[in-house]
Phi, psi and omega in degrees: 000126179291155179209167180249021185301310183300314179302310182294320180294313181293326178300330180263004180067034185254140176273166175299321180296317179298315178298316178303316179297322182292331183249006175077036177219179185270164174300321180297321179294318178298316178299317181296323178290314180302322184267012176063027176269348183213137175257125183288160172295163179299326181290319178291319177300318178297313180298318178297315180297324178295322178302320183270357180067034183237162169287153179307319183294342177276338180264316182251122187261086190300319186274000188253357183277141176275344177287147177280140179287157177297323180293322178295318178297319180296319179297319179297316182294319184282340183239017176062030178080003181262147175285135179262113183252015180291000000 
């Protein structure tokens, strides 16, 4: 999932470590989220958005990522790649 964390963080002169401390996670976790290697929990996403005074949808750009979401992958695995229309 694409995000604007780096842009928002740098605009405020904040390091990854400082943001991590503010939301209770590590610099490494913030880096992994920024680089789309890790998707945060809804609670962590909420806390990050609160730091920047934005709605979650302003920080995390759900419809713009080329990576497949974990939920989409899970649906394919559980339903054999077929759409479930029940």
